[in-house]
C-alpha positions in Angstrom: -20.0 67.3 12.4 -17.3 68.8 10.1 -15.2 69.8 13.1 -15.4 66.2 14.4 -14.4 64.8 11.0 -11.5 67.2 10.8 -10.3 66.1 14.3 -10.6 62.5 13.3 -8.6 63.1 10.1 -5.9 65.0 12.1 -5.7 62.3 14.7 -5.4 59.6 12.1 -2.7 61.6 10.3 -0.8 62.1 13.6 -1.0 58.5 14.8 -0.8 56.5 11.6 2.7 56.0 10.1 1.2 54.4 7.0 -1.0 57.5 6.3 2.0 59.8 6.8 4.1 57.9 4.4 1.2 57.7 2.0 0.8 61.4 2.1 4.5 62.0 1.6 4.6 59.7 -1.4 1.4 61.2 -2.8 2.9 64.8 -2.3 6.1 63.8 -4.1 4.1 62.2 -7.0 1.9 65.4 -7.2 4.9 67.8 -7.2 6.7 65.6 -9.9 3.5 65.6 -12.0 3.1 69.4 -11.6 6.7 70.0 -12.6 6.2 67.9 -15.7 3.0 69.7 -16.6 4.5 73.2 -16.2 7.5 72.2 -18.3 5.2 70.9 -21.0 3.1 74.0 -21.0 6.0 76.4 -21.1 7.6 74.4 -23.8 4.4 74.5 -25.8 4.2 78.3 -25.3 7.6 79.0 -26.4 7.7 76.7 -29.3 8.0 78.7 -32.5 9.4 81.8 -30.9 12.8 81.4 -32.7 11.0 81.0 -36.0 9.1 84.3 -35.2 12.4 86.0 -34.6 13.7 84.7 -38.0 10.5 85.9 -39.7 10.9 89.3 -38.1 14.6 89.4 -39.3 13.5 88.6 -42.9 11.0 91.4 -42.7 13.9 93.9 -42.1 15.7 92.4 -45.0 12.7 92.6 -47.3 12.1 96.2 -46.3 15.4 97.2 -47.6 15.1 95.0 -50.7 11.8 96.8 -51.7 13.5 100.2 -51.2 16.4 99.0 -53.5 13.8 97.8 -56.1 12.1 101.1 -56.2 15.6 102.8 -56.9 16.1 100.5 -60.0 13.7 101.2 -62.8 14.1 97.7 -64.2 13.0 96.1 -60.9 10.2 98.4 -60.0 7.6 96.0 -61.4 8.6 93.5 -58.7 7.8 95.8 -55.8 4.1 94.9 -55.8 5.0 91.1 -55.4 7.6 91.9 -52.7 5.0 94.0 -50.9 2.5 91.2 -51.1 5.0 88.6 -49.8 6.0 91.0 -47.1 2.4 91.5 -46.0 1.8 87.8 -45.9 4.7 87.2 -43.6 3.8 90.2 -41.4 0.2 89.0 -41.0 1.3 85.4 -40.3 3.7 86.7 -37.6 0.9 88.8 -36.1 -1.4 85.8 -36.0 1.3 83.6 -34.4 2.0 86.1 -31.7 -1.7 86.6 -31.0 -2.2 82.8 -30.5 0.9 82.4 -28.2 0.3 85.5 -26.1 -2.1 85.6 -23.2 -3.3 89.2 -22.9 -1.7 92.4 -24.0 2.1 91.9 -24.4 4.9 94.1 -25.7 5.5 91.8 -28.7 1.8 91.9 -29.6 1.6 95.6 -29.3 4.7 96.0 -31.4 3.5 93.8 -34.2 0.2 95.6 -34.1 1.9 99.0 -34.7 4.0 97.5 -37.5 0.9 96.1 -39.2 -0.9 99.4 -38.9 2.1 101.5 -40.1 2.6 99.0 -43.1 -1.0 99.1 -44.1 -1.6 102.8 -43.7 1.7 104.3 -44.8 4.7 102.2 -45.9 2.9 100.0 -48.4 1.3 102.9 -50.3 4.5 104.8 -50.2 6.5 101.9 -51.8 3.9 101.4 -54.5 4.1 105.1 -55.3 7.9 105.1 -55.4 7.6 102.0 -57.7 5.8 104.3 -60.3 8.8 106.5 -60.5 7.7 109.4 -58.3 10.8 111.1 -57.1 9.3 112.6 -54.0 7.8 109.2 -53.0 11.2 107.6 -53.4 12.8 110.2 -51.3 10.3 110.0 -48.6 10.6 106.1 -48.7 14.3 106.4 -48.3 13.9 108.4 -45.2 10.9 106.3 -43.6 12.1 102.7 -44.4 15.0 102.8 -41.9 12.6 104.0 -39.3 10.2 101.2 -40.1 13.0 98.7 -39.9 13.8 100.2 -36.4 10.2 99.2 -35.4 10.8 95.7 -36.6 14.0 95.5 -34.5 11.9 96.6 -31.5 9.5 93.8 -32.3 12.4 91.2 -32.4 13.6 92.6 -29.1 10.2 92.3 -27.6 9.9 88.6 -28.8 13.3 87.8 -27.3 12.4 89.4 -23.9 9.2 87.5 -23.8 11.0 84.3 -24.6 13.6 84.9 -21.9 10.9 85.9 -19.3 9.2 82.6 -19.9 12.4 80.6 -19.7 13.3 82.5 -16.5 9.8 81.8 -15.0 10.2 78.0 -15.9 13.7 77.9 -14.2 12.4 79.5 -11.1 9.4 77.3 -10.9 11.5 74.1 -11.4 13.9 75.3 -8.7 11.1 75.9 -6.3 9.5 72.6 -7.0 12.8 70.9 -6.7 13.4 72.5 -3.3 10.0 71.4 -2.2 10.6 67.9 -3.4 13.9 67.7 -1.6 12.3 69.0 1.6 9.5 66.4 1.3 12.2 63.7 0.7 14.2 64.8 3.7 11.0 64.9 5.9 10.0 61.3 4.6 13.5 60.0 5.3 13.4 61.5 8.8 9.9 59.8 9.4 11.3 56.6 8.1 14.3 56.7 10.3 12.7 58.0 13.5 9.4 56.1 13.3 10.1 53.0 11.2 13.9 52.1 11.0 14.8 52.6 14.6 11.7 51.0 16.1 12.1 48.0 13.8 15.8 47.8 14.8 14.9 47.9 18.5 12.0 45.3 17.9 14.4 43.0 16.1 17.0 43.3 18.8 14.4 42.6 21.5 13.1 39.5 19.5 16.7 38.2 19.2 17.1 38.7 23.0 13.8 36.7 23.6 14.9 34.0 21.2 18.1 33.6 23.4 15.9 32.8 26.4 15.8 36.2 28.2 12.2 37.4 28.7 13.1 40.6 30.6 13.5 42.8 27.6 10.9 45.3 26.4 10.7 47.6 23.5 10.5 51.4 24.2 8.5 52.5 21.1 4.9 52.0 22.3 3.1 55.0 20.7 -0.2 55.0 18.9 1.1 54.3 15.4 1.3 50.8 13.9 4.8 50.0 15.1 3.9 51.4 18.5 0.9 49.1 18.8 3.1 46.3 17.6 5.6 47.1 20.3 2.8 47.0 22.9 1.7 43.6 21.6 5.3 42.4 21.7 5.7 43.6 25.3 2.4 41.9 26.3 3.4 38.7 24.5 6.8 38.6 26.1 5.2 39.1 29.6 2.8 36.2 29.0 5.6 34.0 27.7 7.7 34.8 30.8 4.7 34.0 33.0 4.1 30.7 31.1 7.8 29.8 31.2 7.8 30.2 35.0 5.2 27.5 35.2 6.5 25.5 32.4 8.6 23.0 34.5 5.6 22.1 36.6 3.5 21.5 33.4 6.3 19.5 31.9 6.5 17.3 34.9 2.8 16.9 34.9 2.7 16.0 31.1 5.6 13.7 31.7 3.7 11.8 34.4 0.6 11.7 32.2 2.7 10.4 29.3 4.3 7.8 31.5 0.9 6.6 32.7 -0.3 6.6 29.1 2.8 4.6 28.0 2.3 2.1 30.7 -1.3 1.7 29.8 -0.4 1.2 26.2 2.2 -1.4 27.1 -0.3 -3.1 29.3 -2.9 -3.2 26.5 -0.3 -4.3 24.1 0.9 -7.2 26.2 -2.8 -8.1 26.9 -3.9 -8.1 23.2 -0.8 -10.1 22.3 -1.4 -12.8 24.9 -5.1 -12.9 24.2 -4.7 -13.1 20.5 -2.7 -16.3 20.6 -4.1 -19.1 18.5 -3.7 -21.7 21.3 -5.3 -19.6 24.0 -6.4 -21.3 27.2 -8.3 -20.3 30.3 -5.0 -20.5 32.2 -3.5 -17.8 29.9 -6.6 -15.6 30.4 -6.3 -16.0 34.2 -2.6 -15.0 33.9 -3.6 -11.9 32.0 -6.1 -11.0 34.7 -3.4 -11.3 37.4 -1.2 -9.0 35.4 -4.0 -6.4 35.1 -4.6 -6.6 38.9 -1.0 -6.0 39.7 -0.4 -3.3 37.0 -3.6 -1.3 38.0 -3.4 -2.0 41.8 -6.7 -3.9 41.9 -8.0 -6.7 44.1 -9.1 -10.2 43.2 -11.4 -10.9 40.2 -13.2 -13.7 38.5 -15.1 -14.5 35.3 -18.6 -15.8 35.4 -20.2 -17.3 32.2 -23.8 -17.9 31.3 -24.7 -19.8 28.2 -28.2 -19.2 26.7 -29.1 -17.0 29.6 -29.0 -19.8 32.1 -28.6 -18.6 35.8 -26.9 -19.1 38.1 -23.7 -18.5 36.1 -20.7 -20.7 36.3 -17.3 -19.2 37.5 -14.7 -20.3 35.0 -11.6 -18.5 36.3 -10.7 -16.2 39.1 -8.8 -15.7 42.3 -11.5 -14.5 44.6 -11.2 -16.6 47.7 -14.2 -18.3 49.3 -14.9 -15.6 51.8 -14.9 -12.9 49.1 -17.0 -14.9 46.8 -19.5 -15.7 49.6 -19.6 -12.0 50.7 -20.3 -10.8 47.2 -22.5 -13.5 45.9 -24.4 -13.6 49.2 -25.4 -10.0 48.8 -26.2 -10.2 45.1 -27.6 -12.8 42.9 -26.4 -13.6 39.4 -29.3 -11.5 37.9 -27.9 -8.4 39.5 -24.6 -8.9 37.8 -26.0 -10.0 34.4 -28.3 -7.0 34.4 -25.2 -5.2 32.8 -24.7 -7.9 30.1 -24.8 -6.4 26.6 -23.6 -3.0 27.8 -20.1 -1.5 27.2 -19.6 0.4 30.5 -18.4 -0.9 33.8 -20.3 -0.1 36.9 -19.0 0.3 40.5 -20.9 -1.1 43.5 -19.0 -0.3 46.7 -15.7 -2.1 46.6 -16.7 -4.2 43.5 -16.5 -3.2 39.9 -18.8 -5.2 37.5 -17.5 -5.4 33.9 -19.8 -7.1 31.3 -18.3 -9.9 29.2 -19.8 -10.9 25.9 -22.4 -8.8 24.0 -24.8 -11.3 22.7 -26.4 -14.7 23.2 -25.4 -17.5 23.7 -22.3 -16.3 25.5 -22.7 -13.8 28.2 -20.7 -13.1 31.3 -19.4 -10.7 33.9 -16.1 -9.8 35.3 -16.4 -8.7 38.9 -13.2 -7.0 40.2 -12.6 -6.3 43.9 -11.2 -2.8 44.4 -8.8 -1.7 47.1 -11.0 0.9 48.8 -14.4 2.4 48.2 -13.1 5.5 46.3 -14.1 5.7 42.6 -11.6 4.7 40.1 -10.1 7.4 38.0 -11.6 7.8 34.5 -8.4 6.8 32.7 -8.1 3.6 34.7 -11.8 2.8 34.4 -11.5 3.2 30.5 -8.4 1.0 30.5 -10.3 -1.7 32.6 -13.2 -1.5 30.1 -10.9 -1.9 27.1 -9.3 -5.0 28.8 -12.8 -6.3 29.3 -13.5 -6.0 25.6 -10.2 -8.0 24.9 -11.2 -10.7 27.3 -14.7 -10.8 25.9 -13.3 -11.2 22.4 -10.8 -13.8 23.5 -13.5 -15.9 25.0 -15.6 -15.6 21.9 -12.6 -16.5 19.7 -12.0 -19.6 21.9 -15.7 -20.5 21.6 -15.6 -20.1 17.8 -12.3 -22.1 17.5 -13.9 -24.9 19.5 -16.9 -24.8 17.2 -14.7 -24.8 14.1 -12.7 -27.7 15.5 -15.8 -29.7 16.2 -17.2 -28.9 12.8 -13.9 -30.0 11.2 -13.8 -33.2 13.1 -17.5 -33.9 12.1 -16.7 -33.0 8.5 -13.7 -35.4 8.5 -15.7 -38.2 9.9 -18.3 -37.6 7.3 -15.7 -37.6 4.6 -14.2 -40.9 6.0 -17.7 -42.5 6.1 -18.4 -41.3 2.6 -15.1 -42.7 1.3 -15.7 -46.0 3.0 -19.2 -46.2 1.8 -18.3 -45.3 -1.9 -15.4 -47.6 -2.0 -14.7 -50.3 0.6 -18.4 -50.8 1.5 -19.4 -51.3 -2.2 -16.4 -53.6 -2.7 -17.4 -55.7 0.4 -20.9 -55.8 -0.9 -19.7 -57.1 -4.2 -17.5 -59.7 -2.5 -20.6 -60.7 -0.3 -22.5 -61.3 -3.5 -19.6 -63.4 -4.9 -19.5 -65.4 -1.7 -23.2 -66.1 -1.9 -22.6 -67.3 -5.6 -19.8 -69.4 -4.4 -22.0 -71.1 -1.7 -24.7 -71.9 -4.3 -22.1 -73.2 -6.8 -20.6 -75.5 -4.2 -24.0 -76.8 -3.1 -24.9 -77.5 -6.8 -21.5 -79.1 -7.4 -20.5 -76.6 -10.1 -17.1 -75.3 -11.0 -16.1 -72.6 -8.4 -12.7 -71.6 -9.8 -14.1 -68.7 -11.8 -15.9 -67.3 -8.8 -12.8 -67.7 -6.6 -10.7 -65.9 -9.2 -13.3 -63.1 -9.1 -13.1 -63.1 -5.3 -9.3 -62.8 -5.4 -9.5 -59.9 -7.8 -12.1 -58.2 -5.7 -10.1 -58.7 -2.5 -6.9 -57.3 -4.3 -9.0 -54.3 -5.5 -10.5 -53.8 -2.1 -7.0 -54.1 -0.4 -5.6 -51.5 -3.0 -8.5 -49.3 -2.4 -8.1 -49.5 1.4 -4.4 -48.7 1.0 -5.2 -45.7 -1.2 -7.8 -44.5 1.3 -5.3 -44.9 4.2 -2.8 -42.8 2.1 -5.6 -40.2 1.3 -6.7 -40.0 4.9 -3.0 -39.4 6.0 -2.7 -36.8 3.3 -2.0 -33.3 4.7 -1.3 -29.9 3.3 1.1 -28.3 5.7 2.5 -24.8 5.9 4.4 -25.2 2.7 1.0 -24.9 0.8 -1.0 -26.5 -1.9 1.6 -26.2 -4.7 4.2 -28.3 -2.7 1.6 -30.9 -1.8 0.5 -31.3 -5.5 4.2 -31.5 -6.6 4.8 -34.3 -4.0 1.8 -36.1 -5.4 3.1 -35.8 -8.9 6.6 -37.0 -7.8 5.1 -40.0 -6.0 3.1 -41.2 -9.0 6.0 -40.5 -11.3 7.9 -43.1 -9.4 5.0 -45.6 -9.5 4.3 -45.1 -13.2 8.0 -45.3 -14.2 7.9 -42.0 -16.2 7.7 -38.3 -15.2 4.3 -36.9 -14.9 4.1 -33.3 -16.3 2.7 -30.5 -14.1 1.5 -27.0 -14.9 0.1 -25.2 -11.8 -0.5 -21.4 -12.2 -2.7 -21.2 -9.0 -0.4 -18.9 -7.1 -2.7 -15.9 -7.7 -5.9 -17.7 -6.5 -6.3 -18.7 -2.9 -8.4 -22.0 -2.5 -9.8 -22.9 0.8 -8.4 -25.8 2.7 -11.4 -28.0 1.8 -11.0 -27.1 -1.8 -7.3 -27.8 -1.8 -7.9 -31.3 -0.2 -10.6 -32.3 -2.8 -8.5 -31.2 -5.8 -5.5 -33.2 -4.5 -7.7 -36.2 -3.9 -9.2 -36.0 -7.4 -5.7 -35.7 -8.9 -4.6 -38.7 -6.9 -7.6 -40.8 -7.9 -7.0 -39.9 -11.6 -3.3 -40.8 -11.4 -4.1 -44.0 -9.5 -6.4 -45.1 -12.3 -3.7 -44.3 -14.8 -1.4 -46.5 -12.7 -3.8 -49.5 -12.5 -5.7 -49.4 -15.8 -4.3 -47.1 -18.4 -0.9 -48.8 -19.4 0.2 -45.2 -20.4 3.6 -44.0 -21.5 3.0 -40.3 -20.6 0.7 -38.3 -18.4 0.1 -34.7 -17.5 -1.6 -32.7 -14.8 -2.6 -29.2 -16.2 -4.3 -26.6 -14.1 -5.5 -23.4 -15.6 -7.6 -20.3 -14.6 -10.4 -19.7 -17.1 -12.9 -16.8 -17.6 -14.4 -15.4 -14.5 -11.7 -17.1 -12.4 -13.0 -20.6 -12.9 -10.4 -23.3 -12.1 -9.9 -26.1 -14.6 -7.9 -29.2 -13.6 -7.1 -31.6 -16.5 -5.4 -35.0 -16.1 -4.4 -36.5 -19.5 -2.8 -39.8 -20.4 -2.1 -41.6 -23.7 -3.1 -45.0 -22.3 -5.6 -47.6 -23.6 -8.6 -45.6 -22.8 -12.1 -46.9 -22.0 -15.8 -46.4 -22.6 -17.0 -44.0 -19.9 -20.5 -45.5 -20.4 -19.3 -49.0 -19.7 -17.7 -48.9 -16.2 -16.6 -52.4 -15.0 -18.1 -53.8 -11.9 -16.4 -53.1 -8.6 -14.8 -49.9 -10.1 -16.0 -46.7 -8.2 -13.1 -44.2 -8.9 -15.1 -42.1 -11.4 -18.1 -41.9 -9.2 -16.0 -40.8 -6.3 -14.4 -38.1 -8.3 -17.8 -36.8 -9.5 -19.0 -36.7 -5.9 -16.0 -34.6 -5.0 -16.7 -32.3 -7.9 -20.3 -31.8 -6.7 -18.9 -31.0 -3.2 -16.8 -28.3 -4.9 -19.8 -26.9 -6.7 -18.4 -27.9 -10.1 -18.5 -30.8 -12.5 -16.3 -33.6 -13.7 -16.1 -34.4 -17.4 -14.5 -37.7 -18.7 -13.4 -37.8 -22.3 -12.0 -41.3 -23.4 -12.4 -44.1 -25.9 -10.5 -47.3 -26.3 -7.0 -46.8 -27.6 -7.1 -43.0 -27.6 -6.2 -42.2 -24.0 -8.2 -40.4 -21.3 -8.8 -36.8 -20.4 -10.5 -36.1 -16.9 -11.4 -32.4 -16.5 -12.6 -30.8 -13.3 -14.2 -27.3 -13.4 -15.3 -25.3 -10.4 -15.5 -21.7 -9.2 -13.6 -21.2 -5.8 -15.8 -20.5 -2.8 -14.4 -17.0 -2.2 -15.6 -15.8 -5.7 -18.9 -17.7 -5.4 -19.5 -15.6 -2.3 -18.8 -12.3 -3.9 -20.1 -13.0 -7.5 -23.3 -11.2 -8.4 -26.4 -13.3 -8.9 -27.1 -14.2 -12.6 -30.3 -14.4 -14.4 -30.9 -18.0 -15.3 -32.2 -16.9 -18.7 
């Protein structure tokens, strides 16, 4: 296991450029750290050696000074203190050298000999000479120079030890520097041979490939990282060259596909544009089918419609000739075709394609299309035909809804005309009929009929004015210019009739009223202004529209005329009742504030239909 692990590590070291560079950087860092540590250790070891040399020199001087003191009677008492000071310095030097020396060194042996000679011989000799002994002084004069010579040998040993350590530090630093330089040179060679040159070749090859030449290859394909990158690059260039060789065919194929897709999109766009016309007719739908047949190379087609599930269905448009229709409808009844109604997918039966039209009752239908050949249609063409079928289905449904809306609009307009005639002209005529009956009875009884005839004249004039106003109202239209322009024109019209300008304040630009709401508001305003014209004798009037809380619309028509009592409406006057009926149709209310001589304010309040439909239900409490 250990041999296999070692082989794996060696193989990794040999094949991985990153591992080699990491080892080189780690070795350089280790050598640098080792050099710093050795320098620090040597510096710590040699620190204080210069001071030791100075102390040793001072010991020599003190030796001769003690000898001089013993020769002078007046200084002999100082010899003991000088000897004590000398001993302290000597012992301190001995302790320092012992702590800085590893093992038995020359300086340590020399200082030990000096300490022993001092303690055993020199110190007692100096103390004896200090007492005045002539023989002791003579012996000291002979031995002190010898003792100083030993101290000189100590200084020399310390200096040699210091020089040896500095020399060893110098040699170590030079060796480490040489090793670091060798590692740096080796790393530079590795970087150049295995990184810089392969990268340069790879960059050159990449530029060549970028220029459109796919024949170039890189030569560095070893087992290291850049070698594997070179292998991947060569493989990639080979695959690109292979793909590029077939690119022209693929481009042509994609171009044809895009052309077909573009043609399909153009066809769908034309179809949707033509089928989304507001005045769409069956002839236009048939023209669309002919365009589809020509664009997709299809045969004839037709559209059969069934309402409320009634079969057989009725063909509404198509160009299938009689022979084709008899051949198809003779083989299949309508139930077979309408079995697909409500589905989304077309289904092919021989040379016919059945496409469902409509997805729900009451309108359902099919679109049989004759194919040119029995081969199945391509999927993209089939999906295009299905999409066209959806467009045609929506167009037919929109036509049906438009017809229903038009029918409802006609019925609503007829109901409005009938209501207007009933609420105004019919009641006026009823009033006139009553007056005619009174007139007949008055004539039969021989009474004075002039009062009744005057009432008949006034009633006829009022009915005539009402009829003219109704005709004007029925002719009233809000065109594409919008509600604001129609309201402005109404105000201008009645300003001319009243002889003074009618004020108008209309901020309804931010609220969209329905066409029915716009028409009722215009008619209420016209009725109010018409009442001002006929009855108010006013000098000013104003139409004020504002948007209240919760988007409620308030319409006020004010005048400064004679006013009236709303509770006492004269006979044959139906304007206020008609306005209240219109307010109820708007889902609002109409308030009339007036009294004789104080003018009149008519106020309409209602919530537009679009906000009634979206407003949350409220608790009646």
